[in-house]
Every structure is written in structure tokens, then in C-alpha cells.
N, C-alpha and C positions, 0 to 999 in steps of 0.2 A: 096379444097382450094376454096377461094371467092376473087374475083378479083372485086376492085370497083374503081369508078373513082373519084379523090379529084381535086378540082380546085388549080392550081398551077400558078397563074397570076405572070409573070416576066417582069415589064415593062422594056423598054429600050436594052431589048436583043431579037432581030428580030431572026424569024427562030425557037424559042423554043416553043414548042406547050404548049397550056392552060393547057392541061390536061394531068396527068402524071399516069400511071398504077402503084397501089401501091398493094403489094402482102399482104395479112393479113393472116396470120397462125399461130395461139396461140399456145403456149406451144412447142416452135422450141427448139430442143437442142442448149448447148451454141455454140458450134463450127459452128452450121448451122446458128444460130443469128448473129456471128461475122460477117460470109461471106455476109450475105444478108446485113450488116450494110455497110461493106467495097463496095458493088456494088451501094449503093446509092451516086450520084452525088452532091459534094457541090457546089452550086452556090452563089455567092456574086452578090447582085443586083447593076446594074448600072456601072459595071464596065468590060473593057474590058479583055479578055483572058488574055493577057500579065501583065496587073496589078492585075488580080486576083492570078495569080500564085506568083507576087512579094509578095502580102499580106498573104501569109499563111505562119505560123510559120515553121521553117523546122521541129520540132517535130511534126507538122500534117503531113507532107510529107511521116511520117515513115508507113510503112503498120501495119494495125491494125489487132491484131488476128495471127501474124506470130509466136508465141510461145516464143519470147524473148522480154524483154521490153527494152524501149529505155535506161534507165539508165544502164541496164544489158550488151547491145550492145556498149554503149560507153566505159564502163568499159573495156571492151575485146578488143575494137579497139585501146585505148589508153593507156592502162596498159604497164608496162615494163615488159620485159621478166625476169622471175625469175631468180635470181642469182643461178650460180651450185655450188653445195657444192663441198668440197675437192674431194669427189670421182669422181666427173666428171670435174673438170677442172685438175686433174693429175692424170696421167697414173696409171694403177694399176698394182702392182710390181708382183703380181701372175702371171700377163699375158704379163710380159715384156719380150721381146726376151733375156735380159741380166740375168735372171733369174739363180742363180746358177753356172755363167762362168764370173762374172765381173772381176776376176784377168785375164782370158784367154783372154777375149777381150780386156783389157786393155794395154795388151803387143803387139797389133798388130794396124796398123795405121788407118784401116777402122773400127775395132772394138774398139777402145778406142773413136771414134767419135761418135759410137753408145751408149757407156755409159755415154759420156757426154750430148748426147741429152736425156737420160734417167733422167740424175740428173736435167737437166734444167727443165723436164716435171712434175718432183715428188713433192709430199709434203716433209715436213721437217723428217717426219719420214720414208719415203722410202728412202729418202736419207741416213739416218742412216743406212737403211739395206744394201745400196749399199757399205758404207764405211765398214761395218762389214766384207763384203766378202773380203776386201783387209787386212784384220787383218792377221799380219804374213808376210806381203809382203810390209810395207810400206817404208823401206829403198829401196828394190828393185825397187818398184815404182818410188821414187823419182829419181832412178839413170837411170830410163829408158827412151829412147827418146819418147815413145808414153805415157806410164802410168802416166808420171810426169804432164801430161794435165789433167789427171782425178784427179788426188790428188789436183792440183790446184783449180780446178772445185767445188770439194768437200767442201775445205776450203772456198772458196768463198759463197758458197751459204747456208752451214751448219751454225746453231747458235754456237756462240765460244764456249759454254759447251761443245757442241756435237762434236768437234774436239779436244777434251782432249785425246781420246784413240790414235789418231794419234800422239799428243805430245808426250804421254807415252812412246810409242813403239820407237820412234825416240829416247828417252833419254836412254831406256833401252838397245839400241845398245852400249851405251856408247860414251863418250865425244870424241874419236877420230874419232868415224863415225859421229857424228855430225859436226865437223870440216869438214870430207871428204864432206859429202854431201854440206857445205856451198860452198868448192870450187868447185864443180861439175859443169858442164855446164848446166844441167838440175836441179840438185838438188837445187842449189841457189834459183830458182825460187820458189820450194816449200817452202824454208825457209822465203822467202820475203812475199809469202802469208800469212803464220802463223804469222809473225810479223804484217803486216797489218792488218789482219781480227780477232785475238786472243786479248784477254785481256793482259795486262802486267803483271799480276799475273801469269797466265798460263804459258808466255815465259820466265819467270824470269831465270829458270833452264837454257833453251836454250842460253839466253842472256847472262848468267855469263860464260857460256862455250865459246862464241864467244868473248868476253871482254878478257878472257884468253890469246887469239892469235890476239888481235888487230891490230897490226902494220903489222904483214904476211898477215892478210886476207886483210887491206887496200890496199896493194901492189899486191892483187892477181887479175886478170883480172875478174872472177867471184866472188869472195870473198867479192871484194869492193862493189858489187851491194847489198850485204848483209848487209854491214857495213852503208851503206847509207840509206837502211831501218831501222836499227836499230837505227840510229840518229833521224829517223824522227818520229818514232813510239815508241821508248823507253822511260823508265821513266826519269824523270829529273837527277836523281842520275846517271843513266846509261849514258846519256848525258855528265854529268860532269866527270866521269871518262875515257870517251873515249878522251874527249877533253884533258884532262892531260897527256894521254897516247901519243896524236898525238902533244902537245906542244914541248916536246924535240926533236922531229925530224921533225918539220914544214918545215923545208928548204927542205930536203930531200923529204918530201913527197909530198911537193907543186910542186917540179920537176919531179914526177913520173907520167906516163901515167895514170895509174890507181887509184892511192893515192888522184891525185887532186882533183878529183870531190868529193871524200870524205871530204876532208877539205872544200871544198864548200856548202856541206851539214850542216857540223857542224857551220859553220858561219853564217848558216840561223836558225836551229832547237834547239841550245843551248840556255842557258840562257844569257841575256845579258852580264853580267859579264864575262862569259867563252867566248863569242863573241869577246869581247875586247881585252881579254888576249892573245887569239890565234891569233886576228890579227895584234897586237903588235909583236908577235913573228916571224910573217910571213914576215915583213917587212926587206929586207936585199938587198944583192947586186945582188941577182939573180933574184929579183923580176920582173924587165923587161923581163927577158928571157923567164920566164913562162909566163908573160902576152901575148908573141907572139905566144905561142902554141894553137891549137885547144881545147887541154885538159885541160890548165892551165888558161885561159883568164876568165874563170868565177869565179874562185875563187879568182883571182886579183881583180876582179869588187867587188865581197863581201868584200873584204879587205877595199877598198875604202870607200865603203858603210857604215861599220861597225865605223870606225875611225872618230874622230872629233879633231879638234884644233891643237895642236902640233904634235900630231899622225899622223892625216892626212897630215900635210905639210911634215912630213918626209917620207910618202910614197911616195907623189909625187916628193919629191925631189930625191928618189931613182930611179923613172922613168923618170926624165928630161935628165938626159944624153944619154937616148936612144930614145928620142921622135921621131926623123925623122924615125928610124929603126920602131917604134911601128905604126907610121902612112902610112907606107909603107906597112906593113904586114896586111894582112886580119883580122885576130882576134886582132891584138895590136890595129888596129884602132877603134874596138869596144870597147875597154879599154879607150883610148885617148876620144871618144867621151861620155863616161858615166860622165868625170870630166871636166866642164865648163872651171876650171883654165887652164887645159892642151890643150883642143879644141882650145882655142883662140888663143894659140901659134902656132897652125898649122893652122889656116884659111887661104884658098887662096894658101896654097900649095899644087901643084899636087903631084900624086903618082911617076912621074918621079923625080921632083926636091927632093921628100923625099929619094927616092933611091940612088940619087946622095949625099945627104947630110949624107946618113947613111954610 
């Protein structure tokens, strides 16, 4: 190895030696040469140390010969994490604790929660496999206090066409069973989810069975919720048929605790013609009595919103004789406030005065 002295005059930087030893060693291997280059200090003439550091571009501060280029390092540092495929974002059904025992788990409180978690974490194909394990148990699951939640979760997360086996098994049980499920405390929830998430064509046969018993279902504590969903998600023809069924018994239905909310939904989701026809039939001498109740005041409000002109005046005339009683009642007051013409008549009247007048 040969060492020689080379002049390195650096004006303006006191303390820097005027001679710098330089190692001359020809034919160095590339890694050794890169290391030698890294060891040579970079000096900017005439600048303090702080300014020297500020003048060096960021790329020059990166170590040379570290084995990874600056571009590769930057790409590694700022690249987004790779998106997981379906196998990594969803649970592997073959390793799931619900494998082979979906029905058994669904019947128990803790077990049905495990199955619901598996449904939430699974892809659609795995959800179909879970649903297949309920084959032959759809009606029993709908009536179960625990398994009905699994059915509801499957219907809400599966594609509509993948719910068809559930619908078919329900229909195969017969019309009487469909009506039994619709009236059941837990089964009515499953019918509601099917109406909500499945296509109208898929649910046409079920809807026809429900409409064949429309009035009794509307009066039923649980069946009324099914009828409300049918009015909301049914086809225009189904909505029209229901309105025609309700029209003949509208006065009695309005006064019924379970049926009155069904009429309110009909006055919202049916066609404008059916809404007006139903609202006209609702105006009668019992309208004020219904308006006072918790379950009926919403239907009366819908009636007043639908009617216009002479029909609206007739509805207000039916309420005016009981105006003080309406104003004194919690729910009747909501009806009065929704009609400016009636509200002005009660302005300034206290509840005590209204009770005395009633």
C-alpha cells in the first residue's frame, strides 16, 4: 500500500490541516471501494458546519453502499400495505369452531352468538355453507328464541339469490306454517328480514299467503309488524290490494292497537290514489278518539297530511268538537300541533284549562 500527501488547502476553515493523507490502492474490490468513498469527508468551502449540513440535499445524507437504493427504500417506507385477499379477511370455514354443528350451536344462547360472529367474518361462499347446515331446520330456527337471530343475520348478509333455499323450505312447509311463523314472536322477525332484503319476485308467493289473511294479521300483535314490512317493501300491486282490504274496515282498524300502525304505514308507502282513498275512509266520528291514543295518533297525523281541500276541512271538523281533550292529552297535543289551523285555536290554553273544558 502506498501513502502519499496531497495538498488540500481549505481557506476560511481554521483547524483543518493543509495536508490530507490519501490511500492509493488500485484495483480495490467494489464493496471496499464504496466503503472507502463513504469514509472521505465532504467539505464545503467557506461555510460553517451548520450551513454545510443545511446545504446537503436529503438524498446525499443517505448512506452509500448500504445495499438498498434510495428509490427502493422510499418505496418500501411509503408503500401502502397490501390488501388482504378474501382468504385473509374472512375466517377459514374449515377451521371454524361452528363447522358441522351450526344447528346445534344456533339453538343455544352462547352458541348462536358464535354462529353470528362466524357469519359476520365469513365471505359469501362461507355464509352459504353455514346456511346449508340449517337445511331442514328453517321453520324450527325461525321459531327458536336463539336460532332466529342466526337466520336473520344470514338473510341480512347473504346475497338475495342465496336466500332462495330458505324461502323455498318455508314455502314447502305450507301456507298454514307461513302464517304461523308470521304470527310468532320470533318468526315474525325472520319474515320481516326476508321482505326487507330479498327481491319482490322471490317473496311473491310468501306475500300472497300473507295477503290472504291480511286483516287478521294486521290485528295481531306480531303479525302487524309483518304487514307493515309488506306495505313498505311489497310491489305496487300488493300495496294496492292491501289498501283495498283495509278500506272496508278502516274505522275498526284505526281503533285497534296493533292495526293502527299498519294503517299509518299504508298512508305513507302506497300510491297517492290509494292514500287519498284510505284517508277519506278514515275520517269519521271516532277520529278524535284515535288521535288521543299512543298507538293511533300517528295514523291520524298521516290522514291529515294526505287530505287537501274539502277533505282536509272535513277531517278538521271531525276533530274540532274534541279539541280541548286533544290539547290536554299527550298524544292528542301532537296531532293538534301538526295542524296550524287547529293549533291557533289552542294557543295560550294551559293543560289545566283544557282539562276543565274537556
